[in-house]
KOLKOL-617311 format. One record per residue: residue number from 1; chain; x, y, z of N, C-alpha, C, O in turn. Coordinates in steps of 0.02 Angstrom, whole numbers. Example, Ala and Ser with C-alpha at 12.3 -4.5 7.8 and 13.67 -1.06 7.14 Angstrom:
2
 guti pator   n.c1   n.c2   n.c3  ca.c1  ca.c2  ca.c3   c.c1   c.c2   c.c3   o.c1   o.c2   o.c3
    1     A    660   -284    390    615   -225    390    660   -165    390    712   -166    423
    2     A    642   -112    354    684    -53    357    645      2    394    670     57    402
This chain:
292
 guti pator   n.c1   n.c2   n.c3  ca.c1  ca.c2  ca.c3   c.c1   c.c2   c.c3   o.c1   o.c2   o.c3
    1     A   7530   1520   2175   7509   1451   2181   7468   1432   2120   7417   1464   2106
    2     A   7487   1380   2084   7447   1359   2026   7380   1329   2049   7378   1289   2096
    3     A   7327   1350   2015   7260   1325   2032   7241   1268   1987   7266   1262   1931
    4     A   7197   1225   2012   7171   1169   1973   7104   1189   1944   7062   1218   1979
    5     A   7093   1174   1882   7031   1190   1847   6991   1126   1839   7008   1084   1798
    6     A   6939   1118   1879   6897   1058   1875   6843   1071   1823   6800   1115   1833
    7     A   6844   1035   1769   6797   1045   1714   6748    988   1711   6767    930   1712
    8     A   6683   1004   1708   6632    951   1707   6614    932   1636   6643    956   1588
    9     A   6565    887   1630   6546    860   1564   6517    913   1517   6516    904   1456
   10     A   6492    969   1545   6465   1023   1504   6518   1076   1488   6503   1126   1456
   11     A   6579   1064   1511   6633   1112   1497   6637   1170   1545   6673   1218   1532
   12     A   6601   1166   1601   6602   1220   1651   6666   1215   1693   6685   1161   1715
   13     A   6697   1272   1705   6760   1275   1742   6747   1291   1815   6699   1326   1832
   14     A   6790   1265   1858   6784   1274   1930   6854   1277   1959   6890   1227   1958
   15     A   6874   1335   1985   6943   1345   2009   6950   1327   2083   6912   1351   2125
   16     A   6999   1284   2098   7014   1267   2167   7090   1264   2176   7127   1261   2127
   17     A   7112   1265   2238   7182   1251   2254   7186   1178   2274   7154   1157   2322
   18     A   7226   1139   2238   7234   1068   2255   7299   1059   2293   7353   1076   2268
   19     A   7294   1030   2353   7353   1015   2393   7351    942   2412   7307    920   2450
   20     A   7397    904   2387   7403    832   2402   7336    795   2390   7317    752   2429
   21     A   7303    813   2335   7241    779   2316   7178    807   2349   7123    783   2334
   22     A   7185    856   2393   7128    885   2428   7113    953   2397   7159    990   2380
   23     A   7049    970   2390   7029   1033   2358   7010   1085   2410   6970   1072   2454
   24     A   7040   1143   2403   7026   1200   2448   7007   1261   2407   7026   1266   2349
   25     A   6969   1308   2437   6961   1373   2404   7029   1407   2401   7072   1396   2443
   26     A   7038   1449   2351   7100   1488   2347   7091   1551   2388   7062   1600   2365
   27     A   7117   1549   2450   7109   1607   2494   7159   1662   2479   7154   1717   2506
   28     A   7208   1647   2436   7249   1700   2408   7307   1724   2450   7334   1778   2435
   29     A   7328   1687   2501   7388   1708   2537   7445   1660   2521   7433   1601   2508
   30     A   7506   1685   2522   7563   1650   2493   7578   1583   2527   7600   1536   2494
   31     A   7566   1579   2592   7586   1518   2629   7529   1467   2635   7535   1420   2674
   32     A   7475   1476   2597   7417   1432   2607   7435   1358   2598   7415   1316   2637
   33     A   7473   1343   2546   7491   1273   2532   7536   1245   2586   7524   1189   2610
   34     A   7588   1281   2605   7633   1256   2657   7599   1253   2725   7612   1207   2764
   35     A   7556   1301   2739   7519   1300   2803   7474   1239   2807   7468   1208   2860
   36     A   7444   1221   2751   7400   1162   2751   7440   1100   2770   7416   1057   2808
   37     A   7501   1095   2744   7542   1036   2758   7571   1037   2829   7582    984   2859
   38     A   7584   1096   2856   7618   1101   2920   7571   1108   2980   7592   1101   3037
   39     A   7508   1122   2966   7461   1138   3020   7454   1082   3071   7454   1096   3131
   40     A   7448   1021   3049   7435    965   3094   7488    959   3148   7472    950   3206
   41     A   7551    963   3128   7606    950   3175   7634   1011   3209   7665   1006   3262
   42     A   7625   1070   3179   7663   1128   3203   7621   1186   3229   7649   1232   3261
   43     A   7556   1187   3218   7516   1242   3244   7498   1227   3317   7479   1171   3334
   44     A   7503   1279   3359   7493   1270   3431   7424   1295   3452   7402   1350   3433
   45     A   7390   1254   3491   7324   1272   3517   7331   1308   3584   7385   1312   3613
   46     A   7275   1334   3609   7270   1361   3676   7214   1323   3712   7167   1301   3680
   47     A   7220   1317   3777   7173   1275   3815   7101   1298   3807   7055   1257   3810
   48     A   7090   1364   3798   7022   1389   3794   6998   1399   3722   6947   1431   3710
   49     A   7034   1371   3673   7011   1373   3603   6945   1336   3596   6933   1284   3628
   50     A   6902   1363   3554   6839   1330   3534   6843   1321   3458   6862   1367   3422
   51     A   6823   1263   3434   6824   1251   3361   6754   1231   3337   6725   1183   3362
   52     A   6728   1269   3289   6666   1251   3256   6684   1214   3192   6719   1241   3149
   53     A   6660   1153   3185   6677   1111   3128   6614   1090   3090   6563   1074   3121
   54     A   6617   1091   3025   6562   1065   2985   6581   1067   2911   6631   1097   2891
   55     A   6539   1034   2871   6544   1041   2799   6516   1110   2781   6471   1134   2815
   56     A   6541   1142   2728   6517   1208   2710   6440   1211   2703   6408   1162   2685
   57     A   6413   1270   2716   6342   1285   2709   6300   1248   2761   6242   1232   2748
   58     A   6329   1236   2820   6294   1200   2872   6286   1241   2936   6278   1213   2990
   59     A   6288   1307   2929   6274   1350   2986   6335   1378   3022   6329   1399   3080
   60     A   6393   1379   2990   6453   1403   3024   6446   1475   3046   6458   1491   3105
   61     A   6427   1519   3000   6420   1590   3017   6369   1599   3074   6381   1638   3120
   62     A   6315   1564   3070   6260   1568   3119   6286   1550   3188   6278   1589   3235
   63     A   6317   1493   3195   6341   1470   3260   6399   1512   3285   6404   1526   3345
   64     A   6443   1534   3240   6499   1576   3260   6474   1641   3292   6501   1662   3343
   65     A   6424   1672   3262   6397   1734   3290   6366   1721   3359   6374   1761   3405
   66     A   6330   1665   3366   6299   1649   3430   6351   1638   3484   6344   1664   3539
   67     A   6404   1601   3468   6457   1588   3517   6491   1654   3537   6506   1664   3596
   68     A   6503   1698   3489   6532   1763   3505   6488   1800   3555   6513   1829   3603
   69     A   6424   1800   3543   6377   1835   3587   6375   1804   3656   6371   1840   3706
   70     A   6377   1738   3660   6377   1705   3725   6438   1725   3765   6432   1739   3825
   71     A   6496   1725   3734   6557   1743   3770   6558   1817   3790   6582   1834   3845
   72     A   6532   1859   3748   6533   1931   3762   6474   1953   3805   6472   2010   3829
   73     A   6425   1908   3813   6365   1922   3853   6327   1982   3825   6299   2023   3862
   74     A   6327   1987   3759   6292   2041   3725   6262   2015   3660   6295   1979   3623
   75     A   6200   2032   3647   6167   2012   3584   6183   2064   3531   6138   2098   3505
   76     A   6247   2070   3515   6271   2118   3466   6320   2084   3419   6360   2042   3441
   77     A   6317   2101   3355   6366   2075   3307   6434   2108   3317   6438   2167   3333
   78     A   6486   2069   3308   6554   2097   3310   6572   2123   3241   6544   2100   3191
   79     A   6618   2170   3239   6636   2203   3176   6690   2165   3138   6734   2196   3107
   80     A   6686   2099   3139   6730   2056   3100   6688   1998   3074   6632   1988   3096
   81     A   6715   1961   3026   6680   1902   3001   6714   1839   3027   6772   1841   3048
   82     A   6679   1784   3025   6707   1721   3050   6766   1698   3007   6807   1658   3031
   83     A   6772   1722   2945   6828   1703   2902   6895   1723   2932   6946   1691   2919
   84     A   6895   1776   2972   6957   1798   3004   6979   1752   3060   7033   1761   3088
   85     A   6937   1703   3077   6951   1654   3129   6947   1583   3102   6940   1535   3139
   86     A   6951   1577   3036   6945   1512   3002   7015   1487   2987   7053   1519   2950
   87     A   7034   1429   3016   7105   1412   3017   7135   1400   2948   7195   1414   2938
   88     A   7097   1375   2901   7125   1364   2834   7124   1427   2791   7149   1427   2735
   89     A   7096   1480   2819   7087   1543   2781   7140   1595   2800   7145   1647   2768
   90     A   7179   1581   2853   7227   1630   2878   7296   1599   2886   7302   1539   2899
   91     A   7349   1639   2877   7417   1613   2886   7433   1603   2960   7397   1628   3004
   92     A   7485   1565   2974   7502   1546   3042   7514   1606   3087   7492   1606   3145
   93     A   7548   1657   3062   7562   1715   3105   7499   1751   3127   7496   1777   3183
   94     A   7448   1751   3085   7385   1781   3105   7349   1736   3155   7320   1761   3204
   95     A   7351   1671   3144   7321   1623   3191   7353   1631   3260   7317   1634   3310
   96     A   7418   1636   3263   7453   1642   3327   7436   1707   3362   7439   1710   3423
   97     A   7418   1758   3324   7405   1823   3353   7333   1835   3375   7318   1887   3404
   98     A   7289   1788   3361   7219   1796   3380   7212   1796   3457   7245   1757   3491
   99     A   7170   1840   3483   7162   1846   3555   7115   1793   3582   7069   1771   3548
  100     A   7127   1772   3643   7086   1722   3676   7024   1754   3708   7026   1813   3726
  101     A   6970   1717   3713   6961   1648   3687   6953   1650   3611   6915   1691   3585
  102     A   6987   1605   3577   6985   1602   3504   6926   1559   3482   6925   1499   3494
  103     A   6877   1592   3450   6819   1556   3424   6836   1538   3352   6822   1576   3306
  104     A   6866   1480   3342   6892   1459   3278   6840   1420   3239   6789   1398   3267
  105     A   6852   1411   3175   6806   1371   3135   6844   1341   3076   6895   1367   3055
  106     A   6817   1285   3051   6850   1250   2997   6802   1202   2963   6756   1176   2994
  107     A   6814   1191   2898   6778   1139   2861   6822   1078   2848   6804   1034   2809
  108     A   6879   1075   2881   6925   1020   2871   6905    958   2911   6867    963   2959
  109     A   6931    901   2891   6923    840   2930   6959    848   2997   7005    888   3003
  110     A   6936    811   3047   6969    814   3112   7043    797   3107   7084    827   3141
  111     A   7060    750   3064   7129    728   3056   7173    783   3026   7235    777   3027
  112     A   7143    836   2998   7180    890   2968   7189    949   3016   7223    998   3000
  113     A   7160    944   3076   7167    997   3125   7232    987   3165   7259    932   3166
  114     A   7257   1040   3197   7319   1033   3235   7313    979   3289   7265    977   3327
  115     A   7364    937   3293   7364    884   3344   7363    913   3414   7335    884   3460
  116     A   7394    971   3422   7396   1003   3488   7326   1021   3512   7311   1019   3571
  117     A   7284   1039   3465   7214   1054   3481   7180    993   3511   7143    998   3560
  118     A   7194    935   3482   7164    873   3506   7195    849   3571   7161    823   3615
  119     A   7260    859   3578   7295    840   3641   7266    878   3700   7260    850   3755
  120     A   7250    941   3690   7224    982   3744   7149    971   3755   7120    998   3803
  121     A   7118    932   3712   7045    920   3715   7006    985   3714   6960    995   3753
  122     A   7025   1030   3668   6987   1091   3659   6917   1074   3634   6908   1026   3596
  123     A   6869   1111   3655   6799   1096   3640   6784   1106   3565   6808   1153   3534
  124     A   6744   1060   3539   6723   1061   3469   6647   1066   3465   6612   1031   3500
  125     A   6623   1111   3423   6552   1115   3406   6545   1090   3335   6571   1120   3288
  126     A   6510   1035   3327   6502   1005   3260   6430   1016   3238   6383    994   3272
  127     A   6420   1049   3181   6353   1059   3155   6343   1020   3091   6390   1011   3051
  128     A   6283    998   3081   6267    956   3022   6201    980   2992   6155    998   3028
  129     A   6197    978   2926   6137    999   2889   6125    947   2834   6172    917   2808
  130     A   6062    937   2817   6047    886   2767   6079    903   2700   6084    961   2681
  131     A   6102    851   2663   6142    863   2603   6106    895   2545   6137    923   2500
  132     A   6040    892   2544   6003    922   2488   6001    998   2495   6013   1033   2446
  133     A   5986   1022   2555   5988   1095   2565   6060   1121   2559   6071   1176   2534
  134     A   6109   1081   2582   6179   1100   2574   6195   1108   2499   6228   1157   2480
  135     A   6173   1061   2458   6188   1063   2387   6162   1128   2355   6198   1160   2317
  136     A   6101   1146   2370   6071   1207   2340   6109   1269   2364   6124   1313   2324
  137     A   6122   1272   2429   6158   1329   2456   6229   1335   2429   6252   1390   2412
  138     A   6263   1278   2423   6331   1278   2397   6333   1296   2323   6381   1327   2300
  139     A   6281   1278   2286   6276   1297   2215   6276   1373   2208   6314   1401   2168
  140     A   6234   1406   2247   6231   1479   2243   6297   1510   2267   6320   1560   2239
  141     A   6326   1481   2318   6391   1503   2344   6444   1500   2288   6480   1548   2277
  142     A   6448   1444   2255   6499   1434   2203   6485   1476   2140   6531   1501   2108
  143     A   6422   1485   2123   6404   1526   2065   6419   1599   2077   6437   1635   2030
  144     A   6412   1622   2139   6412   1694   2152   6477   1721   2180   6487   1782   2181
  145     A   6521   1678   2205   6586   1702   2229   6635   1704   2170   6643   1655   2134
  146     A   6667   1760   2161   6707   1773   2101   6765   1725   2093   6782   1706   2037
  147     A   6797   1705   2148   6860   1668   2141   6852   1599   2109   6900   1571   2083
  148     A   6791   1571   2110   6781   1505   2080   6776   1508   2004   6787   1459   1970
  149     A   6757   1567   1978   6748   1577   1906   6699   1525   1877   6708   1500   1822
  150     A   6647   1511   1916   6601   1456   1897   6535   1485   1872   6507   1530   1903
  151     A   6512   1458   1815   6449   1482   1786   6403   1424   1765   6358   1433   1725
  152     A   6415   1365   1792   6378   1306   1771   6305   1306   1793   6284   1345   1835
  153     A   6266   1261   1762   6195   1254   1778   6187   1213   1842   6233   1179   1864
  154     A   6127   1216   1870   6111   1175   1929   6119   1101   1914   6144   1063   1955
  155     A   6097   1080   1856   6099   1009   1839   6171    983   1837   6186    930   1864
  156     A   6215   1020   1804   6285    999   1801   6319   1006   1869   6364    967   1885
  157     A   6297   1055   1908   6327   1064   1975   6310   1005   2021   6353    981   2057
  158     A   6248    983   2018   6228    927   2062   6270    866   2048   6290    830   2094
  159     A   6283    853   1985   6326    797   1966   6395    806   1998   6423    758   2025
  160     A   6422    865   1995   6487    882   2024   6485    873   2100   6531    843   2130
  161     A   6433    898   2131   6425    895   2204   6422    823   2229   6455    805   2278
  162     A   6384    781   2196   6376    712   2217   6441    673   2209   6452    623   2244
  163     A   6484    694   2164   6549    661   2154   6603    691   2199   6658    662   2205
  164     A   6589    746   2232   6639    779   2273   6691    817   2234   6747    826   2258
  165     A   6674    841   2175   6721    878   2132   6714    953   2144   6702    992   2097
  166     A   6720    972   2207   6715   1041   2230   6764   1050   2288   6793   1001   2312
  167     A   6774   1111   2311   6817   1121   2369   6787   1086   2430   6726   1086   2440
  168     A   6830   1057   2469   6813   1016   2528   6784    948   2509   6768    908   2552
  169     A   6777    937   2444   6758    872   2416   6689    849   2441   6643    889   2444
  170     A   6682    785   2458   6616    754   2466   6583    766   2534   6614    754   2586
  171     A   6520    791   2533   6481    794   2595   6476    725   2627   6483    719   2688
  172     A   6464    675   2587   6453    607   2612   6515    581   2648   6510    553   2702
  173     A   6573    589   2618   6635    566   2649   6650    605   2713   6672    577   2763
  174     A   6638    670   2711   6652    713   2768   6608    694   2827   6632    684   2883
  175     A   6543    689   2816   6496    673   2870   6507    603   2896   6504    590   2956
  176     A   6521    557   2851   6534    488   2872   6597    486   2917   6597    450   2967
  177     A   6647    524   2900   6708    527   2941   6693    555   3010   6718    530   3060
  178     A   6652    607   3013   6635    637   3077   6592    590   3119   6597    589   3181
  179     A   6550    551   3087   6511    501   3124   6557    451   3158   6546    430   3214
  180     A   6610    432   3123   6660    387   3151   6696    420   3209   6709    388   3260
  181     A   6713    483   3201   6746    520   3255   6702    521   3318   6727    508   3373
  182     A   6638    535   3309   6593    537   3366   6586    469   3400   6583    465   3461
  183     A   6585    417   3360   6577    349   3387   6640    327   3425   6635    293   3476
  184     A   6698    346   3400   6761    320   3428   6791    366   3481   6842    348   3511
  185     A   6762    425   3492   6790    472   3540   6737    500   3587   6726    560   3591
  186     A   6703    454   3620   6647    474   3663   6668    516   3723   6626    550   3753
  187     A   6732    513   3741   6756    552   3798   6781    621   3777   6801    661   3819
  188     A   6781    635   3711   6804    700   3688   6746    750   3690   6690    732   3672
  189     A   6759    813   3711   6705    862   3717   6682    889   3649   6706    940   3625
  190     A   6635    853   3618   6607    873   3553   6532    884   3562   6496    840   3586
  191     A   6508    942   3543   6437    959   3548   6408    960   3478   6432    995   3434
  192     A   6356    921   3467   6325    914   3400   6262    957   3396   6219    955   3439
  193     A   6258    997   3343   6198   1038   3330   6173   1022   3260   6211   1025   3211
  194     A   6110   1005   3255   6078    996   3190   6051   1063   3166   6014   1097   3202
  195     A   6069   1082   3106   6047   1145   3077   5971   1152   3081   5945   1205   3096
  196     A   5937   1098   3067   5864   1098   3066   5835   1111   3136   5782   1143   3142
  197     A   5869   1088   3188   5846   1100   3257   5852   1173   3275   5813   1198   3316
  198     A   5899   1208   3246   5906   1280   3259   5846   1318   3232   5827   1370   3259
  199     A   5815   1292   3180   5754   1322   3153   5693   1304   3196   5648   1345   3205
  200     A   5692   1243   3221   5635   1220   3260   5631   1254   3327   5577   1276   3348
  201     A   5688   1260   3362   5689   1289   3429   5759   1317   3444   5799   1285   3477
  202     A   5772   1376   3418   5840   1403   3426   5855   1421   3499   5913   1419   3519
  203     A   5805   1438   3538   5816   1455   3608   5842   1393   3646   5889   1398   3685
  204     A   5811   1337   3634   5833   1274   3666   5904   1258   3645   5945   1238   3687
  205     A   5920   1265   3581   5987   1248   3557   6040   1297   3583   6096   1276   3598
  206     A   6023   1360   3588   6070   1409   3616   6083   1394   3690   6139   1401   3713
  207     A   6031   1375   3726   6039   1356   3797   6084   1294   3803   6128   1293   3846
  208     A   6074   1244   3761   6116   1185   3762   6189   1204   3747   6235   1177   3778
  209     A   6197   1249   3700   6265   1271   3682   6298   1308   3739   6357   1296   3753
  210     A   6262   1352   3772   6292   1389   3829   6310   1341   3885   6361   1351   3919
  211     A   6270   1290   3897   6286   1240   3948   6350   1202   3929   6393   1190   3972
  212     A   6356   1183   3866   6416   1147   3843   6479   1190   3853   6531   1164   3872
  213     A   6473   1254   3840   6530   1300   3845   6541   1324   3917   6589   1360   3931
  214     A   6496   1303   3962   6500   1324   4033   6496   1400   4040   6533   1430   4079
  215     A   6452   1430   4001   6440   1501   4003   6372   1514   4034   6321   1489   4009
  216     A   6370   1551   4088   6306   1566   4121   6270   1622   4084   6298   1676   4075
  217     A   6209   1608   4063   6168   1657   4028   6097   1654   4054   6070   1599   4062
  218     A   6067   1711   4067   5997   1710   4089   5952   1703   4028   5974   1711   3971
  219     A   5889   1688   4041   5841   1676   3986   5832   1737   3942   5821   1730   3882
  220     A   5837   1797   3971   5828   1857   3932   5883   1864   3879   5869   1878   3821
  221     A   5946   1853   3899   6001   1858   3851   5995   1805   3797   6007   1819   3738
  222     A   5979   1744   3816   5972   1691   3767   5917   1708   3717   5925   1696   3657
  223     A   5862   1736   3742   5808   1757   3697   5830   1812   3650   5812   1812   3591
  224     A   5869   1860   3676   5893   1915   3634   5942   1890   3580   5940   1913   3523
  225     A   5984   1842   3599   6031   1814   3550   5992   1776   3496   6008   1781   3437
  226     A   5941   1738   3518   5901   1701   3470   5868   1746   3419   5865   1730   3360
  227     A   5843   1803   3442   5811   1851   3397   5862   1885   3352   5851   1892   3292
  228     A   5917   1906   3380   5969   1941   3342   5996   1899   3286   6012   1924   3232
  229     A   6002   1833   3299   6033   1788   3250   5984   1754   3203   6001   1705   3171
  230     A   5923   1780   3199   5878   1756   3147   5905   1780   3079   5935   1833   3074
  231     A   5894   1739   3028   5926   1751   2963   5911   1820   2935   5956   1852   2906
  232     A   5850   1845   2944   5833   1911   2916   5873   1966   2951   5893   2014   2918
  233     A   5884   1959   3016   5923   2009   3051   5996   2006   3032   6030   2057   3027
  234     A   6022   1946   3020   6091   1939   2999   6101   1968   2929   6152   2000   2916
  235     A   6053   1958   2885   6057   1988   2818   6061   2064   2822   6100   2096   2786
  236     A   6022   2093   2867   6015   2165   2871   6073   2198   2908   6095   2253   2889
  237     A   6098   2165   2960   6144   2199   3006   6216   2176   3003   6261   2214   3020
  238     A   6229   2113   2982   6297   2087   2986   6339   2110   2926   6316   2106   2869
  239     A   6399   2134   2940   6444   2154   2886   6464   2094   2843   6471   2039   2869
  240     A   6473   2106   2778   6494   2053   2733   6549   2080   2687   6554   2140   2675
  241     A   6590   2034   2662   6642   2053   2614   6612   2051   2543   6625   2004   2505
  242     A   6573   2102   2527   6536   2101   2464   6581   2104   2402   6559   2087   2347
  243     A   6643   2127   2411   6687   2131   2352   6706   2061   2326   6730   2055   2270
  244     A   6694   2010   2366   6709   1941   2344   6654   1911   2301   6663   1858   2271
  245     A   6597   1945   2298   6537   1916   2266   6520   1952   2201   6537   2010   2191
  246     A   6486   1917   2157   6460   1948   2096   6410   2002   2115   6378   1999   2168
  247     A   6403   2051   2072   6355   2104   2083   6283   2077   2085   6267   2029   2050
  248     A   6242   2109   2125   6170   2094   2128   6156   2022   2151   6109   1991   2127
  249     A   6197   1997   2197   6184   1932   2227   6173   1941   2302   6189   1993   2330
  250     A   6145   1890   2334   6125   1895   2404   6183   1896   2452   6176   1917   2510
  251     A   6242   1873   2431   6298   1868   2476   6293   1806   2519   6260   1757   2500
  252     A   6326   1807   2577   6331   1747   2618   6264   1726   2647   6250   1666   2652
  253     A   6222   1774   2665   6158   1758   2696   6103   1761   2644   6076   1815   2631
  254     A   6086   1704   2615   6039   1702   2560   5968   1687   2585   5926   1732   2588
  255     A   5955   1624   2603   5889   1605   2629   5894   1570   2696   5858   1587   2743
  256     A   5939   1521   2701   5947   1486   2764   5888   1444   2785   5877   1432   2844
  257     A   5848   1422   2737   5787   1385   2752   5800   1310   2757   5852   1285   2736
  258     A   5750   1275   2784   5751   1202   2784   5699   1178   2734   5641   1200   2736
  259     A   5719   1134   2689   5672   1107   2640   5669   1147   2576   5628   1131   2532
  260     A   5710   1199   2569   5710   1237   2507   5731   1197   2446   5716   1216   2390
  261     A   5765   1142   2458   5787   1099   2403   5728   1075   2361   5736   1062   2302
  262     A   5668   1069   2391   5610   1043   2355   5589   1089   2298   5556   1068   2251
  263     A   5609   1153   2302   5593   1201   2249   5644   1199   2192   5637   1235   2143
  264     A   5696   1159   2200   5752   1158   2152   5761   1089   2121   5769   1084   2060
  265     A   5761   1038   2161   5772    970   2136   5715    947   2092   5656    957   2109
  266     A   5730    917   2035   5679    881   1997   5669    813   2030   5707    792   2073
  267     A   5617    778   2008   5604    711   2035   5664    665   2021   5686    628   2065
  268     A   5691    669   1961   5748    628   1942   5809    645   1984   5846    600   2006
  269     A   5821    709   1995   5879    730   2035   5872    707   2107   5920    686   2138
  270     A   5811    710   2133   5799    688   2201   5811    613   2208   5841    591   2257
  271     A   5789    576   2159   5799    503   2160   5874    487   2156   5898    440   2189
  272     A   5910    524   2115   5982    513   2109   6018    528   2175   6061    490   2196
  273     A   5999    583   2207   6030    601   2271   6014    548   2324   6058    529   2363
  274     A   5953    524   2325   5934    472   2373   5974    408   2361   5994    374   2408
  275     A   5985    393   2298   6024    333   2281   6096    339   2306   6123    292   2334
  276     A   6126    397   2294   6195    409   2317   6198    408   2393   6244    379   2423
  277     A   6149    439   2424   6147    441   2498   6142    370   2527   6178    353   2574
  278     A   6098    330   2499   6089    262   2523   6153    222   2517   6170    182   2562
  279     A   6189    231   2463   6251    194   2451   6307    220   2496   6342    180   2528
  280     A   6315    285   2499   6372    315   2534   6364    313   2610   6413    308   2647
  281     A   6302    318   2633   6290    325   2705   6262    262   2737   6233    265   2791
  282     A   6269    205   2705   6245    142   2732   6276    130   2801   6337    135   2810
  283     A   6234    114   2849   6257    100   2916   6268    162   2960   6289    155   3017
  284     A   6254    221   2933   6263    283   2970   6195    314   2984   6155    322   2938
  285     A   6182    331   3046   6118    362   3064   6131    427   3102   6150    426   3160
  286     A   6121    483   3068   6129    549   3099   6063    583   3113   6061    641   3131
  287     A   6008    546   3105   5941    574   3118   5930    639   3080   5906    689   3109
  288     A   5947    639   3016   5939    699   2976   5866    712   2959   5827    666   2950
  289     A   5850    776   2955   5783    797   2933   5791    837   2869   5832    883   2864
  290     A   5750    820   2820   5752    854   2756   5696    905   2749   5694    944   2701
  291     A   5650    906   2797   5595    953   2799   5579    967   2872   5601    931   2917
  292     A   5541   1020   2884   5516   1034   2951   5444   1014   2957   5414   1022   3010
């Protein structure tokens, strides 16, 4: 599959797979392009499928591990990564072979998910994180994962990020679209989790999540899951595909903090981001928090 090289004003290269104008990571399997085009109409859901949806760097790994533990009734990590259950990351034959209940995840728009999934009203967990912390986290992600071949500076990256010239494109467009989905589909089973709320009171959020999934859990198990899924424990205990990353980098679990953007953004960059946010998100209120 030919890759697209997105080059910024400083000459920094950024490798993506472009399919019909949409940018995806190159997951490296032969049918990725055709699967992307066929998924909506031809992939079959199961009634007990669960889908975690969000823009990248918004807590997918975190929530996926929690949901696995809730279903298994054990505060233990499974010996697989969430990427093996990520619909745009796997070919159709692997998707069809996943055992139920399938705890799936995706960074795609709702309109890009299988229609059968929506017809069956499979439950969706939608997580959202403020765009400034997402930008910093995604910068390290793109700099440190080998397949992007990206070595740009933070300043040039922020320009790229605000324009949506990265895989999965614009945070602003994605979140705005999901806000519309939530407004227009109030009868659809969608559970919203704010990344920042998981830091404030993860026990409360895990309890809300178990109620949404109709999984009975006692307070002891919820407390154990909350402790197990703290970022430091995930860094230490959860397996990672380190061969995908540059040497001497943190890997998938870097900091996971709220408000870390303040240590990276300059005053001018912050003002620019606020300006773009005000323009792009006019009329949208997601009650985002940029600090704790």
